[in-house]
ZADREN-135108 format. One line per 2 residues: number of its first residue (from 1); for each residue x, y, z of C-alpha. Coordinates in pm, whole numbers, plus 50000, padded with zeros to 5 digits. Example, Ala and Ser with C-alpha at 12.3 -4.5 7.8 and 13.67 -1.06 7.14 Angstrom:
ZADREN-135108
1	51230,49550,50780 | 51367,49894,50714
This chain:
ZADREN-135108
1	67541,41040,44569 | 67864,40878,44677
3	67916,41120,44968 | 67589,41102,45156
5	67462,41438,45275 | 67140,41266,45366
7	66814,41437,45296 | 66580,41715,45379
9	66256,41697,45570 | 65927,41640,45391
11	65576,41774,45453 | 65235,41624,45378
13	64903,41800,45443 | 64545,41691,45376
15	64216,41869,45443 | 63905,41657,45379
17	63622,41874,45248 | 63342,41618,45280
19	63197,41427,45576 | 63369,41095,45648
21	63053,40915,45532 | 63115,41050,45181
23	63451,40872,45155 | 63302,40552,45292
25	63031,40557,45028 | 63254,40657,44735
27	63583,40484,44818 | 63465,40206,45045
29	63662,40317,45351 | 63628,40574,45623
31	64010,40572,45643 | 64045,40742,45302
33	64230,41047,45439 | 64476,40842,45646
35	64541,40610,45353 | 64623,40907,45132
37	64844,41059,45401 | 65037,40734,45421
39	65086,40737,45043 | 65197,41101,45043
41	65454,41027,45311 | 65585,40705,45159
43	65622,40874,44821 | 65848,41127,44993
45	66030,40868,45203 | 66359,40971,45042
47	66343,41290,45248 | 66370,41151,45601
49	66573,40905,45804 | 66550,41011,46167
51	66178,40984,46227 | 65827,41079,46126
53	65511,41215,46279 | 65145,41278,46204
55	64886,41500,46365 | 64512,41523,46315
57	64234,41761,46409 | 63873,41645,46432
59	63597,41888,46341 | 63274,41943,46535
61	63386,41761,46848 | 63184,41835,47161
63	63351,42017,47446 | 63533,41783,47678
65	63647,41545,47405 | 63997,41552,47261
67	64019,41686,46906 | 64396,41721,46848
69	64599,41401,46831 | 64956,41316,46739
71	65179,41011,46686 | 65555,41030,46634
73	65815,40761,46580 | 66191,40729,46548
75	66176,40355,46480 | 66390,40211,46202
77	66091,40241,45966 | 65899,40528,46126
79	65623,40576,45867 | 65537,40208,45874
81	65552,40213,46254 | 65310,40506,46283
83	65052,40363,46047 | 65090,40016,46199
85	64992,40173,46531 | 64686,40331,46370
87	64602,40002,46200 | 64630,39819,46530
89	64385,40061,46688 | 64135,39983,46412
91	64195,39607,46442 | 64143,39617,46817
93	63810,39795,46768 | 63695,39543,46508
95	63754,39255,46748 | 63468,39384,46961
97	63273,39583,46701 | 63314,39399,46367
99	63091,39643,46178 | 63245,39963,46315
101	63407,40066,45985 | 63062,40102,45835
103	62981,40369,46095 | 63193,40681,46030
105	63094,40870,46344 | 63174,40577,46573
107	63507,40534,46396 | 63583,40904,46434
109	63507,40886,46804 | 63718,40579,46871
111	64020,40615,46636 | 64231,40907,46765
113	64403,40991,46434 | 64084,40982,46226
115	64022,41351,46162 | 63940,41585,45878
117	64270,41776,45903 | 64590,41572,45869
119	64953,41679,45886 | 65245,41444,45822
121	65617,41500,45847 | 65935,41313,45759
123	66236,41426,45957 | 66602,41451,45887
125	66755,41628,46186 | 66993,41905,46084
127	66963,42045,46436 | 66868,41888,46763
129	66907,41535,46890 | 66779,41249,46679
131	66522,41129,46930 | 66147,41116,46905
133	66093,41441,47099 | 66250,41633,46812
135	66021,41476,46550 | 65756,41703,46402
137	65474,41792,46438 | 65513,41989,46756
139	65191,42079,46936 | 65067,42352,47170
141	64764,42285,47383 | 64527,42532,47543
143	64187,42527,47708 | 64058,42748,47422
145	64014,42543,47106 | 64152,42805,46866
147	64475,42828,47066 | 64561,42462,47006
149	64810,42411,46723 | 65018,42146,46547
151	65316,42267,46343 | 65565,42090,46116
153	65799,42195,45839 | 66085,42147,45599
155	66327,42421,45696 | 66611,42566,45894
157	66616,42907,46054 | 66939,43088,46130
159	66800,43340,46379 | 66630,43132,46647
161	66780,43337,46931 | 66643,43654,46771
163	66298,43495,46756 | 66295,43415,47125
165	66414,43769,47199 | 66141,43918,46978
167	65865,43767,47195 | 66058,43794,47525
169	66054,43418,47564 | 66319,43241,47771
171	66376,42902,47605 | 66449,42588,47798
173	66716,42336,47708 | 66489,42161,47460
175	66371,42478,47283 | 66727,42604,47237
177	66806,42297,47029 | 66509,42324,46793
179	66431,42597,46545 | 66079,42455,46513
181	66033,42529,46882 | 66129,42892,46817
183	65894,42915,46520 | 65618,42747,46721
185	65649,42994,47009 | 65633,43293,46775
187	65335,43171,46573 | 65147,43059,46882
189	65213,43388,47061 | 65055,43581,46773
191	64764,43335,46746 | 64694,43390,47114
193	64711,43767,47081 | 64490,43764,46772
195	64231,43548,46944 | 64233,43769,47254
197	64201,44086,47049 | 63920,43959,46824
199	63688,43770,47060 | 63830,43427,46984
201	63840,43471,46606 | 64184,43424,46452
203	64278,43568,46114 | 64547,43325,45999
205	64687,43554,45730 | 64724,43837,45979
207	64904,43608,46224 | 65140,43471,45959
209	65231,43818,45835 | 65343,43914,46184
211	65528,43592,46250 | 65694,43527,45913
213	65836,43878,45896 | 66074,43766,46174
215	66198,43443,46012 | 66541,43424,45846
217	66573,43100,45657 | 66420,42878,45396
219	66099,42703,45491 | 65776,42534,45401
221	65565,42489,45713 | 65221,42344,45775
223	64995,42417,46069 | 64663,42292,46205
225	64456,42497,46451 | 64212,42346,46695
227	63913,42532,46550 | 63959,42371,46207
229	64167,42636,46034 | 64495,42533,45872
231	64776,42666,45656 | 65086,42587,45452
233	65339,42872,45422 | 65644,42908,45196
235	65938,43147,45243 | 65963,43461,45033
237	66258,43334,44825 | 66091,43000,44756
239	66400,42820,44888 | 66212,42514,45008
241	65958,42353,44771 | 65581,42340,44816
243	65302,42214,44589 | 64926,42181,44632
245	64616,42034,44472 | 64247,42089,44539
247	63915,41953,44422 | 63572,41943,44580
249	63673,41648,44800 | 64018,41732,44930
251	64293,41993,44965 | 64647,41855,44956
253	64996,42002,44994 | 65339,41838,44993
255	65707,41902,44941 | 65709,41718,44607
257	65476,41749,44311 | 65519,41385,44207
259	65400,41255,44544 | 65067,41439,44504
261	65027,41322,44146 | 65089,40961,44241
263	64877,40957,44557 | 64577,41123,44393
265	64628,41019,44030 | 64612,41371,43888
267	64785,41543,43599 | 65092,41763,43618
269	64903,42086,43551 | 64649,42006,43822
271	64919,42023,44089 | 65022,42385,44143
273	65329,42537,44297 | 65274,42742,44611
275	65458,43056,44512 | 65724,43228,44728
277	65590,43422,45023 | 65242,43274,44984
279	65028,43072,45222 | 64756,42824,45142
281	64496,42894,45408 | 64186,42684,45471
283	63913,42802,45704 | 63702,42588,45938
285	63449,42528,45659 | 63704,42401,45408
287	63721,42718,45198 | 64068,42777,45054
289	64250,43101,44980 | 64604,43171,44862
291	64734,43474,45051 | 65049,43675,44984
293	65201,43679,45333 | 65546,43815,45251
295	65649,44030,44958 | 65818,43785,44718
297	66189,43842,44672 | 66431,43712,44412
299	66342,43350,44352 | 66616,43127,44494
301	66453,42786,44493 | 66702,42519,44599
303	66883,42368,44298 | 66977,42060,44501
305	66608,41967,44488 | 66648,41912,44115
307	66995,41757,44128 | 66939,41512,44409
309	66672,41545,44678 | 66336,41520,44503
311	66242,41196,44336 | 66312,41186,43965
313	65960,41063,43888 | 65853,41425,43842
315	65871,41476,43466 | 66026,41823,43493
317	66293,41705,43736 | 66363,41405,43512
319	66418,41631,43209 | 66638,41864,43412
321	66860,41580,43531 | 66890,41458,43173
323	66998,41811,43079 | 67257,41820,43359
325	67424,41512,43214 | 67390,41630,42854
327	67564,41959,42929 | 67872,41769,43047
329	67909,41562,42731 | 68112,41813,42527
331	68371,41860,42801 | 68402,41486,42851
333	68445,41437,42475 | 68730,41688,42479
335	68902,41511,42766 | 68886,41170,42598
337	68990,41319,42260 | 68659,41191,42122
339	68792,40835,42150 | 68456,40670,42209
341	68586,40336,42088 | 68807,40306,42394
343	68586,40474,42654 | 68334,40314,42890
345	68061,40519,43056 | 67900,40434,43388
347	67752,40597,43697 | 67791,40576,44072
349	67467,40427,44208 | 67207,40525,44208
351	67081,40884,44210 | 67315,40980,43924
353	67145,40736,43686 | 66924,40993,43512
355	67214,41237,43460 | 67406,40939,43319
357	67136,40895,43054 | 67179,41260,42962
359	67557,41224,42937 | 67521,40918,42714
361	67264,41098,42498 | 67520,41371,42436
363	67771,41107,42334 | 67517,40940,42106
365	67434,41269,41935 | 67804,41325,41867
367	67853,40967,41746 | 67553,40991,41512
369	67697,41306,41354 | 68027,41124,41298
371	67845,40830,41141 | 67665,41055,40895
373	67987,41240,40805 | 68182,40917,40751
375	67911,40755,40543 | 67874,41064,40325
377	68251,41082,40277 | 68255,40728,40130
379	68037,40819,39835 | 67979,40486,39660
381	68293,40328,39800 | 68150,40101,40068
383	68037,39745,40123 | 67731,39627,40316
385	67966,39496,40587 | 68144,39830,40615
387	67812,40017,40633 | 67672,39774,40889
389	67978,39813,41108 | 67949,40192,41105
391	67572,40199,41169 | 67603,39957,41460
393	67866,40151,41649 | 67741,40219,42004
395	67842,40412,42312 | 67998,40164,42550
397	67793,40157,42870 | 67845,39927,43166
399	67715,39904,43521 | 68060,39922,43675
401	67987,40012,44037 | 67743,39808,44243
403	67650,39920,44592 | 67633,39632,44837
405	67333,39731,45048 | 67405,39448,45290
407	67740,39589,45398 | 67750,39774,45729
409	68059,39951,45858 | 68036,39819,46213
411	68406,39854,46299 | 68486,40180,46478
413	68869,40168,46473 | 68997,40376,46180
415	69221,40110,46024 | 68953,39844,46022
417	68684,40092,45926 | 68873,40214,45618
419	68924,39854,45508 | 68550,39788,45537
421	68453,40112,45356 | 68648,39995,45053
423	68402,39710,45009 | 68071,39898,45037
425	68083,39913,44657 | 68172,39625,44429
427	68276,39622,44065 | 68184,39432,43751
429	68495,39250,43639 | 68573,39178,43276
431	68420,39500,43142 | 68735,39709,43092
433	69030,39649,42857 | 69331,39692,43081
435	69553,39990,43006 | 69342,40072,42696
437	69000,40191,42809 | 68922,40521,42976
439	68655,40485,43241 | 68408,40775,43281
441	68178,40758,43586 | 67922,41024,43674
443	67809,41114,44025 | 67532,41367,44094
445	67755,41566,44331 | 68080,41543,44523
447	68073,41683,44876 | 68349,41540,45092
449	68522,41307,44846 | 68575,41055,45123
451	68381,40769,44964 | 68540,40839,44627
453	68888,40811,44773 | 68839,40532,45024
455	68609,40314,44818 | 68508,40401,44463
457	68832,40519,44302 | 69033,40246,44471
459	68776,39992,44355 | 68766,40120,43996
461	69144,40115,43982 | 69134,39737,44023
463	68997,39719,43670 | 69322,39885,43554
465	69179,40131,43301 | 69408,40372,43122
467	69242,40665,43299 | 68950,40735,43534
469	68737,41046,43486 | 68490,41129,43764
471	68212,41362,43648 | 67984,41558,43881
473	67643,41674,43757 | 67659,41949,44022
475	67919,42228,44044 | 68183,42234,44317
477	68023,42251,44661 | 68219,42527,44834
479	67997,42675,45104 | 67766,42558,45385
481	67392,42536,45362 | 67173,42667,45643
483	66825,42631,45493 | 66749,42266,45554
485	67040,42060,45415 | 67299,41911,45648
487	67609,42081,45506 | 67732,42322,45768
489	68105,42265,45831 | 68369,42410,45600
491	68616,42130,45658 | 68369,41878,45515
493	68398,42019,45163 | 68668,41876,44942
495	68658,42191,44728 | 68748,42395,45036
497	69029,42157,45129 | 69155,42175,44771
499	69165,42557,44786 | 69360,42546,45112
501	69604,42297,44957 | 69653,42525,44656
503	69732,42819,44885 | 69989,42603,45061
505	70139,42490,44730 | 70175,42849,44608
507	70290,43006,44932 | 69980,43224,44969
509	69864,43092,45306 | 69866,43447,45438
511	69538,43499,45249 | 69375,43234,45466
513	69492,43413,45780 | 69375,43749,45643
515	69026,43613,45579 | 69019,43465,45930
517	69117,43797,46090 | 68861,43978,45876
519	68591,43735,45994 | 68698,43786,46356
521	68668,44163,46321 | 68324,44126,46166
523	68224,43897,46451 | 68335,44151,46713
525	68150,44429,46527 | 67835,44217,46481
527	67875,44239,46101 | 67912,43873,46007
529	67585,43892,45816 | 67694,44168,45578
531	67928,43985,45335 | 68052,43636,45251
533	68420,43684,45329 | 68508,43321,45252
535	68477,43384,44879 | 68827,43531,44901
537	68967,43183,44974 | 68863,43069,44626
539	68920,43394,44435 | 69279,43322,44330
541	69198,42995,44154 | 68999,42892,43849
543	68741,42614,43883 | 68968,42395,43669
545	69261,42444,43908 | 69047,42345,44205
547	68912,42043,44015 | 69267,41931,43939
549	69362,41955,44307 | 69046,41765,44402
551	69154,41490,44164 | 69482,41468,44355
553	69303,41457,44689 | 69071,41172,44591
555	69352,40960,44449 | 69427,40684,44701
557	69784,40617,44800 | 69942,40362,44571
559	69703,40419,44279 | 69907,40511,43970
561	69619,40543,43723 | 69554,40908,43626
563	69242,41050,43791 | 69054,41350,43658
565	68748,41533,43793 | 68503,41731,43579
567	68237,41946,43746 | 67923,42105,43609
569	67951,42479,43544 | 67724,42727,43719
571	67599,42848,43382 | 67501,42499,43266
573	67337,42427,43601 | 67110,42728,43557
575	67041,42639,43196 | 66940,42288,43302
577	66734,42395,43606 | 66602,42739,43512
579	66338,42770,43784 | 66562,42663,44073
581	66837,42922,44084 | 66935,42877,44450
583	67308,42807,44416 | 67467,42945,44735
585	67646,42616,44814 | 67832,42660,44482
587	67862,43038,44450 | 67835,43167,44808
589	67555,43403,44701 | 67317,43354,44993
591	66955,43469,44961 | 66938,43599,45321
593	67178,43781,45549 | 67177,43483,45782
595	67359,43280,45518 | 67656,43517,45522
597	67667,43495,45898 | 67668,43115,45881
599	67949,43082,45625 | 68173,43330,45808
601	68106,43161,46141 | 68171,42820,45985
603	68509,42945,45864 | 68596,43080,46209
605	68498,42744,46357 | 68724,42565,46109
607	69022,42787,46179 | 68978,42742,46553
609	68934,42367,46538 | 68572,42391,46649
611	68360,42116,46493 | 68029,42284,46578
613	67773,42382,46317 | 67786,42731,46176
615	67432,42803,46298
């Protein structure tokens, strides 16, 4: 995407069901579980930039020996850093004990991370500081084995203060900045109570039912307990993704289906979706159950997973992204008056590439129909040359925009910085007929519009096309997210700025003030959670009117070439991605009350010049 909103967190969980000696004998290495965890995390590397962490629990460890271990890193390449540390531990052992890898029990005793339960996490920090202390997993230690826990997740909660209040816990400075800390305290409190009330035996499902009933947000969380129990839990709306696989050797869960398929070489139907409100629970003996923890509510799985976040190697996601592009083809054809001869199609690197294929397929289907009609209309009045020319007509495709991965915007002063931003992308010269060709470029989504204006549109204009049409495979992003994506400030959204500009143009700025006062009243009455009042800002305008204003806003000063923006419709989004209907960033229809509170608070913050997050 041209405007980077970065990524979500990712989760990886493995439970080995056999003794370590089994994996040594069958796969030739006692490090089988760690190797698979590394693969699971690398295959989800697109989901984290700020850091990573892994935790392990060893089974059947004698009292007095440590059984819960953790490594976290916020290095430039954190996954590689973590597993390099583990590899160095093994190498150091082999210097003195060259045959140690052939002895699983010795390896288990000497390599801290070599356990039967493994939990990995890739972090993108939507809250908290981006230092290693905020990297998951978090751990709680206790003298009683069952009360030890590691916890990690892909989520955001919007009611952390309420959670602390619910268990009468006074958070410190660190805990206030981390919703995982709030979740950890709640889950651990109920684990402790359950253990105390049942002679040290914890019923994980019972604990999760108590804890999860308090959470407001979208989440997939994984937890390891010191006694060998473990779980992966998904929210009741299915906002955040979760998949799992099991056989007689291993139980696996992750945020992306494709990562499991690749790491374990299994078929699509063998990897199952963990359904909303359910938990995958494994006991200390490796027996698995799927428990309904929360009553499932309307499915609102995040549509951005399909548009952008998850890797397109998943065959269902690939087909959905093709469909997103295909749905846009008819509207693009109308805007270019079906003049395919003088239109070039391209995409903005690189996540829009699959949607680009779908857009081109729509153009090809139209062109093929025209070919058939023309050929039939000729009857017998044609020559081989004429027929060959018609049959060989193609959709004009070019790789117009090239992202220069070597460029770094190291200048902080605005003037110099803007100059440098213009050159993050480069163009392919000689591809466009000046003043004749229309240039159509597809992006997977447009959030802020900053990169489009400061870099891409200005760059494309150097080719001097007759017109530039920017196409978004996602609808207009109008509202904040508060369930794990870093989109929380109203002023960041170009659709919002376009709506404000339209109110100014039409002399209806009083509506903006009315919405602000309404939000303030709701805030005073503790009713911010009841309705999304910000919808009123957009209500007076059609999507086409907002798109036209966005086109104005992304047109750089001095560029005379007409710019047009075409967005995906909500209806076509749902048709393309039928199982992921979570669309609150486009529609403002939040799945939980906390979402309404966030959007209204974000609007108040904007009006008051407060750049804080809305949650």
